[in-house]
C-alpha positions as CSV (number, residue, x, y, z in Angstrom):
1,P,65.7,101.5,115.1
2,E,66.1,105.3,115.7
3,T,69.7,104.9,116.8
4,E,70.5,102.7,113.8
5,M,69.1,105.3,111.5
6,F,71.1,108.0,113.3
7,R,74.3,106.0,113.0
8,K,73.7,105.5,109.3
9,Y,73.1,109.2,108.9
10,Q,76.3,110.0,110.7
11,Q,78.3,107.6,108.6
12,S,76.8,109.0,105.4
13,L,77.6,112.5,106.6
14,R,81.2,111.5,107.3
15,E,81.6,109.8,103.9
16,S,80.1,112.9,102.2
17,E,82.5,115.2,104.0
18,A,85.5,113.0,103.2
19,R,84.5,113.0,99.5
20,Q,84.1,116.8,99.5
21,A,87.5,117.2,101.1
22,R,89.1,114.9,98.5
23,E,87.4,116.8,95.7
24,Q,88.6,120.1,97.1
25,A,92.1,118.8,97.4
26,Q,92.1,117.5,93.8
27,E,90.7,120.9,92.6
28,Q,93.4,122.7,94.5
29,Q,96.1,120.4,93.1
30,Q,94.8,120.9,89.6
31,R,94.8,124.7,90.0
32,T,98.4,124.6,91.2
33,F,99.4,122.3,88.3
34,N,97.8,124.7,85.8
35,R,99.2,127.8,87.3
36,P,102.0,128.3,84.7
37,K,99.6,127.8,81.9
38,C,97.1,130.2,83.5
39,D,99.8,132.8,83.9
40,F,100.9,132.4,80.3
41,W,97.4,132.7,78.9
42,M,96.6,135.7,81.1
43,Q,99.7,137.4,79.7
44,Q,98.7,136.5,76.1
45,D,95.2,137.9,76.7
46,R,96.6,141.1,77.9
47,T,99.0,141.6,75.0
48,A,96.8,140.1,72.2
49,P,93.3,139.2,73.3
50,S,91.6,136.5,71.3
51,E,89.0,133.8,71.5
52,K,91.8,131.2,72.1
53,S,93.3,133.2,74.9
54,R,89.9,133.6,76.6
55,A,89.1,129.9,76.1
56,S,92.4,129.0,77.6
57,I,92.0,131.3,80.6
58,N,88.6,129.6,81.2
59,Q,90.3,126.2,80.9
60,Y,93.5,126.8,83.0
61,C,92.5,129.5,85.4
62,G,89.2,128.0,86.5
């Protein structure tokens, strides 16, 4: 029974690590996708700061 529990634990751990890796890859892909929008809103906020520019920075720049 102990080895069965350990095997299940290892499987659960591997699945968890794989899920985390997928989530990190998706987040990185999303950041890359949003990069032009992030750059645009950072520039807007530097030249004419506003609530909209700050909200957009939060949205697109993470």
